[in-house]
C-alpha positions as protocol buffer text, in pm:
chain_id: "A"
residue {
  index: 1
  type: MET
  ca { x: 14531 y: 12856 z: 11137 }
}
residue {
  index: 2
  type: SER
  ca { x: 14218 y: 13058 z: 11225 }
}
residue {
  index: 3
  type: LYS
  ca { x: 14155 y: 13374 z: 11027 }
}
residue {
  index: 4
  type: ILE
  ca { x: 14279 y: 13703 z: 11167 }
}
residue {
  index: 5
  type: LYS
  ca { x: 13992 y: 13942 z: 11235 }
}
residue {
  index: 6
  type: ILE
  ca { x: 14045 y: 14296 z: 11110 }
}
residue {
  index: 7
  type: SER
  ca { x: 13830 y: 14606 z: 11150 }
}
residue {
  index: 8
  type: ALA
  ca { x: 13893 y: 14893 z: 10908 }
}
residue {
  index: 9
  type: VAL
  ca { x: 13738 y: 15233 z: 10861 }
}
residue {
  index: 10
  type: SER
  ca { x: 13481 y: 15276 z: 10586 }
}
residue {
  index: 11
  type: TYR
  ca { x: 13572 y: 15633 z: 10482 }
}
residue {
  index: 12
  type: THR
  ca { x: 13711 y: 15742 z: 10145 }
}
residue {
  index: 13
  type: ASN
  ca { x: 14055 y: 15786 z: 10302 }
}
residue {
  index: 14
  type: THR
  ca { x: 14084 y: 15411 z: 10357 }
}
residue {
  index: 15
  type: LYS
  ca { x: 13972 y: 15303 z: 10009 }
}
residue {
  index: 16
  type: PRO
  ca { x: 14331 y: 15243 z: 9891 }
}
residue {
  index: 17
  type: PHE
  ca { x: 14396 y: 15012 z: 10187 }
}
residue {
  index: 18
  type: ILE
  ca { x: 14073 y: 14822 z: 10128 }
}
residue {
  index: 19
  type: TYR
  ca { x: 14152 y: 14791 z: 9757 }
}
residue {
  index: 20
  type: GLY
  ca { x: 14493 y: 14644 z: 9834 }
}
residue {
  index: 21
  type: ILE
  ca { x: 14352 y: 14396 z: 10084 }
}
residue {
  index: 22
  type: MET
  ca { x: 14072 y: 14290 z: 9851 }
}
residue {
  index: 23
  type: HIS
  ca { x: 14314 y: 14238 z: 9560 }
}
residue {
  index: 24
  type: SER
  ca { x: 14569 y: 14036 z: 9757 }
}
residue {
  index: 25
  type: ALA
  ca { x: 14575 y: 13673 z: 9865 }
}
residue {
  index: 26
  type: ILE
  ca { x: 14563 y: 13794 z: 10225 }
}
residue {
  index: 27
  type: ILE
  ca { x: 14186 y: 13842 z: 10190 }
}
residue {
  index: 28
  type: ASP
  ca { x: 14151 y: 13462 z: 10227 }
}
residue {
  index: 29
  type: LYS
  ca { x: 14335 y: 13474 z: 10559 }
}
residue {
  index: 30
  type: ILE
  ca { x: 14125 y: 13740 z: 10731 }
}
residue {
  index: 31
  type: GLU
  ca { x: 13774 y: 13831 z: 10839 }
}
residue {
  index: 32
  type: LEU
  ca { x: 13729 y: 14196 z: 10741 }
}
residue {
  index: 33
  type: SER
  ca { x: 13466 y: 14432 z: 10880 }
}
residue {
  index: 34
  type: LEU
  ca { x: 13419 y: 14796 z: 10779 }
}
residue {
  index: 35
  type: ASP
  ca { x: 13325 y: 15032 z: 11061 }
}
residue {
  index: 36
  type: ILE
  ca { x: 13336 y: 15392 z: 11175 }
}
residue {
  index: 37
  type: PRO
  ca { x: 13658 y: 15481 z: 11363 }
}
residue {
  index: 38
  type: SER
  ca { x: 13509 y: 15468 z: 11712 }
}
residue {
  index: 39
  type: ASP
  ca { x: 13368 y: 15118 z: 11646 }
}
residue {
  index: 40
  type: CYS
  ca { x: 13706 y: 14999 z: 11515 }
}
residue {
  index: 41
  type: ALA
  ca { x: 13857 y: 15101 z: 11847 }
}
residue {
  index: 42
  type: ALA
  ca { x: 13573 y: 14952 z: 12053 }
}
residue {
  index: 43
  type: LYS
  ca { x: 13605 y: 14617 z: 11877 }
}
residue {
  index: 44
  type: LEU
  ca { x: 13980 y: 14607 z: 11930 }
}
residue {
  index: 45
  type: ILE
  ca { x: 13953 y: 14705 z: 12297 }
}
residue {
  index: 46
  type: ALA
  ca { x: 13686 y: 14437 z: 12351 }
}
residue {
  index: 47
  type: ASN
  ca { x: 13901 y: 14176 z: 12173 }
}
residue {
  index: 48
  type: GLN
  ca { x: 13633 y: 14124 z: 11907 }
}
residue {
  index: 49
  type: VAL
  ca { x: 13902 y: 14172 z: 11642 }
}
residue {
  index: 50
  type: ASP
  ca { x: 14277 y: 14116 z: 11631 }
}
residue {
  index: 51
  type: ILE
  ca { x: 14379 y: 14424 z: 11430 }
}
residue {
  index: 52
  type: GLY
  ca { x: 14202 y: 14755 z: 11385 }
}
residue {
  index: 53
  type: LEU
  ca { x: 14265 y: 15073 z: 11192 }
}
residue {
  index: 54
  type: ILE
  ca { x: 14189 y: 15277 z: 11501 }
}
residue {
  index: 55
  type: PRO
  ca { x: 14198 y: 15643 z: 11603 }
}
residue {
  index: 56
  type: VAL
  ca { x: 14540 y: 15687 z: 11763 }
}
residue {
  index: 57
  type: ALA
  ca { x: 14390 y: 15849 z: 12072 }
}
residue {
  index: 58
  type: ALA
  ca { x: 14245 y: 15507 z: 12157 }
}
residue {
  index: 59
  type: ILE
  ca { x: 14583 y: 15330 z: 12157 }
}
residue {
  index: 60
  type: PRO
  ca { x: 14638 y: 15372 z: 12535 }
}
residue {
  index: 61
  type: ASP
  ca { x: 14307 y: 15190 z: 12596 }
}
residue {
  index: 62
  type: VAL
  ca { x: 14399 y: 14883 z: 12388 }
}
residue {
  index: 63
  type: PRO
  ca { x: 14543 y: 14594 z: 12593 }
}
residue {
  index: 64
  type: ASP
  ca { x: 14890 y: 14494 z: 12467 }
}
residue {
  index: 65
  type: ALA
  ca { x: 14865 y: 14750 z: 12186 }
}
residue {
  index: 66
  type: ASN
  ca { x: 15127 y: 14730 z: 11914 }
}
residue {
  index: 67
  type: ILE
  ca { x: 15137 y: 14898 z: 11574 }
}
residue {
  index: 68
  type: VAL
  ca { x: 15167 y: 14630 z: 11307 }
}
residue {
  index: 69
  type: ALA
  ca { x: 15193 y: 14814 z: 10976 }
}
residue {
  index: 70
  type: ASP
  ca { x: 15425 y: 15057 z: 10804 }
}
residue {
  index: 71
  type: TYR
  ca { x: 15127 y: 15265 z: 10693 }
}
residue {
  index: 72
  type: CYS
  ca { x: 14867 y: 15487 z: 10855 }
}
residue {
  index: 73
  type: ILE
  ca { x: 14609 y: 15756 z: 10786 }
}
residue {
  index: 74
  type: GLY
  ca { x: 14812 y: 16074 z: 10818 }
}
residue {
  index: 75
  type: SER
  ca { x: 14891 y: 16411 z: 10669 }
}
residue {
  index: 76
  type: VAL
  ca { x: 15178 y: 16655 z: 10641 }
}
residue {
  index: 77
  type: GLY
  ca { x: 14983 y: 16973 z: 10699 }
}
residue {
  index: 78
  type: ALA
  ca { x: 14628 y: 17014 z: 10571 }
}
residue {
  index: 79
  type: VAL
  ca { x: 14428 y: 16691 z: 10531 }
}
residue {
  index: 80
  type: ASN
  ca { x: 14096 y: 16841 z: 10413 }
}
residue {
  index: 81
  type: SER
  ca { x: 13874 y: 16603 z: 10609 }
}
residue {
  index: 82
  type: VAL
  ca { x: 13938 y: 16678 z: 10978 }
}
residue {
  index: 83
  type: PHE
  ca { x: 13794 y: 17015 z: 11074 }
}
residue {
  index: 84
  type: ILE
  ca { x: 13670 y: 17251 z: 11337 }
}
residue {
  index: 85
  type: PHE
  ca { x: 13388 y: 17442 z: 11168 }
}
residue {
  index: 86
  type: SER
  ca { x: 13261 y: 17766 z: 11319 }
}
residue {
  index: 87
  type: ASN
  ca { x: 13070 y: 18082 z: 11245 }
}
residue {
  index: 88
  type: VAL
  ca { x: 13297 y: 18280 z: 11478 }
}
residue {
  index: 89
  type: GLU
  ca { x: 13674 y: 18321 z: 11484 }
}
residue {
  index: 90
  type: VAL
  ca { x: 13863 y: 18076 z: 11703 }
}
residue {
  index: 91
  type: SER
  ca { x: 13934 y: 18355 z: 11953 }
}
residue {
  index: 92
  type: GLU
  ca { x: 13558 y: 18379 z: 12015 }
}
residue {
  index: 93
  type: ILE
  ca { x: 13478 y: 18008 z: 12043 }
}
residue {
  index: 94
  type: LYS
  ca { x: 13330 y: 17918 z: 12383 }
}
residue {
  index: 95
  type: THR
  ca { x: 13139 y: 17594 z: 12308 }
}
residue {
  index: 96
  type: VAL
  ca { x: 13225 y: 17302 z: 12080 }
}
residue {
  index: 97
  type: LYS
  ca { x: 13020 y: 17003 z: 11970 }
}
residue {
  index: 98
  type: LEU
  ca { x: 13237 y: 16693 z: 11935 }
}
residue {
  index: 99
  type: ASP
  ca { x: 13216 y: 16427 z: 11663 }
}
residue {
  index: 100
  type: LEU
  ca { x: 13108 y: 16092 z: 11806 }
}
residue {
  index: 101
  type: GLN
  ca { x: 13277 y: 15900 z: 11524 }
}
residue {
  index: 102
  type: SER
  ca { x: 13640 y: 15969 z: 11621 }
}
residue {
  index: 103
  type: ARG
  ca { x: 13818 y: 16002 z: 11951 }
}
residue {
  index: 104
  type: THR
  ca { x: 14139 y: 16125 z: 11789 }
}
residue {
  index: 105
  type: SER
  ca { x: 13986 y: 16429 z: 11621 }
}
residue {
  index: 106
  type: ASN
  ca { x: 13797 y: 16525 z: 11936 }
}
residue {
  index: 107
  type: ASN
  ca { x: 14116 y: 16507 z: 12138 }
}
residue {
  index: 108
  type: LEU
  ca { x: 14310 y: 16691 z: 11869 }
}
residue {
  index: 109
  type: ALA
  ca { x: 14053 y: 16970 z: 11887 }
}
residue {
  index: 110
  type: LYS
  ca { x: 14092 y: 16982 z: 12265 }
}
residue {
  index: 111
  type: VAL
  ca { x: 14473 y: 16987 z: 12239 }
}
residue {
  index: 112
  type: LEU
  ca { x: 14474 y: 17263 z: 11979 }
}
residue {
  index: 113
  type: LEU
  ca { x: 14223 y: 17478 z: 12164 }
}
residue {
  index: 114
  type: LYS
  ca { x: 14402 y: 17446 z: 12499 }
}
residue {
  index: 115
  type: PHE
  ca { x: 14770 y: 17445 z: 12404 }
}
residue {
  index: 116
  type: HIS
  ca { x: 14783 y: 17610 z: 12060 }
}
residue {
  index: 117
  type: TRP
  ca { x: 14507 y: 17869 z: 12081 }
}
residue {
  index: 118
  type: LYS
  ca { x: 14516 y: 17898 z: 12464 }
}
residue {
  index: 119
  type: LYS
  ca { x: 14137 y: 17868 z: 12488 }
}
residue {
  index: 120
  type: GLU
  ca { x: 13926 y: 17717 z: 12766 }
}
residue {
  index: 121
  type: VAL
  ca { x: 13599 y: 17604 z: 12610 }
}
residue {
  index: 122
  type: GLU
  ca { x: 13304 y: 17379 z: 12695 }
}
residue {
  index: 123
  type: PHE
  ca { x: 13258 y: 17056 z: 12498 }
}
residue {
  index: 124
  type: THR
  ca { x: 12941 y: 16859 z: 12437 }
}
residue {
  index: 125
  type: THR
  ca { x: 12839 y: 16539 z: 12259 }
}
residue {
  index: 126
  type: ASP
  ca { x: 12471 y: 16635 z: 12255 }
}
residue {
  index: 127
  type: ALA
  ca { x: 12370 y: 16617 z: 11888 }
}
residue {
  index: 128
  type: GLY
  ca { x: 12096 y: 16873 z: 11944 }
}
residue {
  index: 129
  type: ALA
  ca { x: 12310 y: 17129 z: 12119 }
}
residue {
  index: 130
  type: VAL
  ca { x: 12370 y: 17469 z: 11960 }
}
residue {
  index: 131
  type: THR
  ca { x: 12741 y: 17555 z: 11986 }
}
residue {
  index: 132
  type: ASP
  ca { x: 12987 y: 17807 z: 11849 }
}
residue {
  index: 133
  type: ALA
  ca { x: 13183 y: 17536 z: 11668 }
}
residue {
  index: 134
  type: ILE
  ca { x: 13171 y: 17168 z: 11575 }
}
residue {
  index: 135
  type: VAL
  ca { x: 13430 y: 16898 z: 11515 }
}
residue {
  index: 136
  type: LEU
  ca { x: 13364 y: 16697 z: 11199 }
}
residue {
  index: 137
  type: ILE
  ca { x: 13569 y: 16430 z: 11023 }
}
residue {
  index: 138
  type: GLY
  ca { x: 13576 y: 16209 z: 10718 }
}
residue {
  index: 139
  type: ASP
  ca { x: 13345 y: 16213 z: 10419 }
}
residue {
  index: 140
  type: ARG
  ca { x: 13087 y: 16417 z: 10611 }
}
residue {
  index: 141
  type: THR
  ca { x: 13319 y: 16718 z: 10587 }
}
residue {
  index: 142
  type: PHE
  ca { x: 13314 y: 16722 z: 10207 }
}
residue {
  index: 143
  type: GLY
  ca { x: 13161 y: 17050 z: 10091 }
}
residue {
  index: 144
  type: LYS
  ca { x: 13095 y: 17174 z: 10444 }
}
residue {
  index: 145
  type: GLN
  ca { x: 13343 y: 17462 z: 10422 }
}
residue {
  index: 146
  type: LYS
  ca { x: 13086 y: 17654 z: 10221 }
}
residue {
  index: 147
  type: GLU
  ca { x: 12841 y: 17634 z: 10512 }
}
residue {
  index: 148
  type: TYR
  ca { x: 13058 y: 17801 z: 10776 }
}
residue {
  index: 149
  type: ALA
  ca { x: 13234 y: 18134 z: 10801 }
}
residue {
  index: 150
  type: PHE
  ca { x: 13547 y: 17970 z: 10943 }
}
residue {
  index: 151
  type: SER
  ca { x: 13701 y: 17627 z: 10890 }
}
residue {
  index: 152
  type: TYR
  ca { x: 14013 y: 17515 z: 11071 }
}
residue {
  index: 153
  type: ASP
  ca { x: 14191 y: 17217 z: 10914 }
}
residue {
  index: 154
  type: MET
  ca { x: 14333 y: 17042 z: 11217 }
}
residue {
  index: 155
  type: GLY
  ca { x: 14614 y: 16877 z: 11023 }
}
residue {
  index: 156
  type: GLN
  ca { x: 14738 y: 17221 z: 10923 }
}
residue {
  index: 157
  type: GLU
  ca { x: 14683 y: 17368 z: 11269 }
}
residue {
  index: 158
  type: TRP
  ca { x: 14882 y: 17082 z: 11428 }
}
residue {
  index: 159
  type: MET
  ca { x: 15163 y: 17154 z: 11182 }
}
residue {
  index: 160
  type: ASN
  ca { x: 15144 y: 17524 z: 11269 }
}
residue {
  index: 161
  type: PHE
  ca { x: 15162 y: 17434 z: 11638 }
}
residue {
  index: 162
  type: THR
  ca { x: 15432 y: 17164 z: 11638 }
}
residue {
  index: 163
  type: GLY
  ca { x: 15603 y: 17168 z: 11298 }
}
residue {
  index: 164
  type: LEU
  ca { x: 15519 y: 16797 z: 11268 }
}
residue {
  index: 165
  type: PRO
  ca { x: 15290 y: 16583 z: 11052 }
}
residue {
  index: 166
  type: PHE
  ca { x: 14998 y: 16403 z: 11213 }
}
residue {
  index: 167
  type: VAL
  ca { x: 14869 y: 16047 z: 11246 }
}
residue {
  index: 168
  type: TYR
  ca { x: 14490 y: 16013 z: 11267 }
}
residue {
  index: 169
  type: ALA
  ca { x: 14465 y: 15634 z: 11261 }
}
residue {
  index: 170
  type: ALA
  ca { x: 14708 y: 15343 z: 11273 }
}
residue {
  index: 171
  type: TRP
  ca { x: 14687 y: 14966 z: 11225 }
}
residue {
  index: 172
  type: VAL
  ca { x: 14704 y: 14836 z: 11583 }
}
residue {
  index: 173
  type: ALA
  ca { x: 14691 y: 14481 z: 11717 }
}
residue {
  index: 174
  type: ASN
  ca { x: 14593 y: 14367 z: 12065 }
}
residue {
  index: 175
  type: LYS
  ca { x: 14806 y: 14051 z: 12059 }
}
residue {
  index: 176
  type: PRO
  ca { x: 15124 y: 13922 z: 11890 }
}
residue {
  index: 177
  type: ILE
  ca { x: 15071 y: 13878 z: 11516 }
}
residue {
  index: 178
  type: PRO
  ca { x: 15292 y: 13637 z: 11317 }
}
residue {
  index: 179
  type: GLN
  ca { x: 15568 y: 13826 z: 11138 }
}
residue {
  index: 180
  type: ALA
  ca { x: 15493 y: 13647 z: 10810 }
}
residue {
  index: 181
  type: PHE
  ca { x: 15139 y: 13783 z: 10821 }
}
residue {
  index: 182
  type: ILE
  ca { x: 15262 y: 14137 z: 10897 }
}
residue {
  index: 183
  type: VAL
  ca { x: 15493 y: 14123 z: 10594 }
}
residue {
  index: 184
  type: GLU
  ca { x: 15208 y: 14008 z: 10371 }
}
residue {
  index: 185
  type: PHE
  ca { x: 14971 y: 14264 z: 10521 }
}
residue {
  index: 186
  type: ASN
  ca { x: 15216 y: 14548 z: 10450 }
}
residue {
  index: 187
  type: LYS
  ca { x: 15250 y: 14428 z: 10091 }
}
residue {
  index: 188
  type: ALA
  ca { x: 14871 y: 14437 z: 10052 }
}
residue {
  index: 189
  type: LEU
  ca { x: 14852 y: 14791 z: 10191 }
}
residue {
  index: 190
  type: SER
  ca { x: 15138 y: 14899 z: 9964 }
}
residue {
  index: 191
  type: LEU
  ca { x: 14958 y: 14750 z: 9664 }
}
residue {
  index: 192
  type: GLY
  ca { x: 14653 y: 14957 z: 9746 }
}
residue {
  index: 193
  type: LEU
  ca { x: 14853 y: 15278 z: 9775 }
}
residue {
  index: 194
  type: SER
  ca { x: 15024 y: 15216 z: 9442 }
}
residue {
  index: 195
  type: SER
  ca { x: 14680 y: 15157 z: 9287 }
}
residue {
  index: 196
  type: ARG
  ca { x: 14522 y: 15489 z: 9389 }
}
residue {
  index: 197
  type: ALA
  ca { x: 14463 y: 15586 z: 9025 }
}
residue {
  index: 198
  type: LEU
  ca { x: 14248 y: 15273 z: 8988 }
}
residue {
  index: 199
  type: VAL
  ca { x: 14075 y: 15341 z: 9320 }
}
residue {
  index: 200
  type: LEU
  ca { x: 13983 y: 15690 z: 9199 }
}
residue {
  index: 201
  type: LYS
  ca { x: 13817 y: 15546 z: 8889 }
}
residue {
  index: 202
  type: GLU
  ca { x: 13595 y: 15329 z: 9109 }
}
residue {
  index: 203
  type: LEU
  ca { x: 13481 y: 15616 z: 9331 }
}
residue {
  index: 204
  type: PRO
  ca { x: 13165 y: 15809 z: 9242 }
}
residue {
  index: 205
  type: GLU
  ca { x: 13230 y: 16156 z: 9105 }
}
residue {
  index: 206
  type: ARG
  ca { x: 13184 y: 16441 z: 9351 }
}
residue {
  index: 207
  type: ASP
  ca { x: 13168 y: 16815 z: 9302 }
}
residue {
  index: 208
  type: ASP
  ca { x: 13232 y: 16901 z: 9669 }
}
residue {
  index: 209
  type: ILE
  ca { x: 13593 y: 16776 z: 9691 }
}
residue {
  index: 210
  type: ASP
  ca { x: 13884 y: 16707 z: 9458 }
}
residue {
  index: 211
  type: LEU
  ca { x: 13924 y: 16337 z: 9530 }
}
residue {
  index: 212
  type: GLU
  ca { x: 14244 y: 16307 z: 9328 }
}
residue {
  index: 213
  type: ASP
  ca { x: 14409 y: 16583 z: 9530 }
}
residue {
  index: 214
  type: TYR
  ca { x: 14272 y: 16432 z: 9851 }
}
residue {
  index: 215
  type: LEU
  ca { x: 14395 y: 16075 z: 9797 }
}
residue {
  index: 216
  type: LEU
  ca { x: 14722 y: 16159 z: 9622 }
}
residue {
  index: 217
  type: HIS
  ca { x: 14836 y: 16477 z: 9797 }
}
residue {
  index: 218
  type: LYS
  ca { x: 14644 y: 16568 z: 10114 }
}
residue {
  index: 219
  type: LEU
  ca { x: 14661 y: 16223 z: 10274 }
}
residue {
  index: 220
  type: ASP
  ca { x: 15004 y: 16087 z: 10357 }
}
residue {
  index: 221
  type: PHE
  ca { x: 15005 y: 15716 z: 10436 }
}
residue {
  index: 222
  type: GLU
  ca { x: 15363 y: 15636 z: 10536 }
}
residue {
  index: 223
  type: LEU
  ca { x: 15416 y: 15585 z: 10909 }
}
residue {
  index: 224
  type: SER
  ca { x: 15746 y: 15773 z: 10906 }
}
residue {
  index: 225
  type: ASP
  ca { x: 15975 y: 15849 z: 11198 }
}
residue {
  index: 226
  type: SER
  ca { x: 15841 y: 16205 z: 11210 }
}
residue {
  index: 227
  type: LYS
  ca { x: 15485 y: 16074 z: 11230 }
}
residue {
  index: 228
  type: ARG
  ca { x: 15582 y: 15840 z: 11513 }
}
residue {
  index: 229
  type: LYS
  ca { x: 15736 y: 16137 z: 11692 }
}
residue {
  index: 230
  type: ALA
  ca { x: 15416 y: 16333 z: 11635 }
}
residue {
  index: 231
  type: LEU
  ca { x: 15209 y: 16043 z: 11768 }
}
residue {
  index: 232
  type: ASP
  ca { x: 15411 y: 16028 z: 12090 }
}
residue {
  index: 233
  type: LEU
  ca { x: 15382 y: 16405 z: 12132 }
}
residue {
  index: 234
  type: PHE
  ca { x: 15007 y: 16399 z: 12070 }
}
residue {
  index: 235
  type: LEU
  ca { x: 14951 y: 16125 z: 12327 }
}
residue {
  index: 236
  type: SER
  ca { x: 15157 y: 16324 z: 12579 }
}
residue {
  index: 237
  type: TYR
  ca { x: 14933 y: 16626 z: 12523 }
}
residue {
  index: 238
  type: ILE
  ca { x: 14620 y: 16414 z: 12568 }
}
residue {
  index: 239
  type: ALA
  ca { x: 14752 y: 16301 z: 12906 }
}
residue {
  index: 240
  type: ARG
  ca { x: 14768 y: 16668 z: 13009 }
}
residue {
  index: 241
  type: LEU
  ca { x: 14411 y: 16755 z: 12917 }
}
């Protein structure tokens, strides 16, 4: 049987998943690449990989998309790595610079601004543009709250808006995957999550974020029924943008 090609995100929030995969026999059955979220999605859409940990906003663009794992990158409230940063209050935001690394967070910002805060704003992807606010995700947000007058954690704002948790990325396949592999893959992911204390010891120390709080409490990895409900709701809002 040919190896299953998997693309995963290379941020700190995926380190437990990578640890579990690397410390399971499944590593011999896959070809693993580590990418930024937008590249994970692009590879899956282009059929360059079989499974990707992709931003959920990209799911409608994946041919024959199906979620193949019981785990995700999610949060129940604040996540502490998906932000709108601004030097003005949200009521005064008129222009927003989007983050090219994640389609989900950009769309979440658009959904929150339009439907939660009732704001019509202009968006840009021009890296050199000067805007009232920016969307930023992942490790690049660590310590950034000190640099801006206002920081809006989009996991918390989604919870304020809907009362639901949020799913940022899910393990999605673009073709049928053998059930035996899915079972083994879930076991590998579960191993990684149960080994977060070991993962923390392997991470470099940082003074700009509490990594233990982040990996053990802010992130919530179970793809629960409430997260699936939130995912469906989020995709319905995207369709209305």
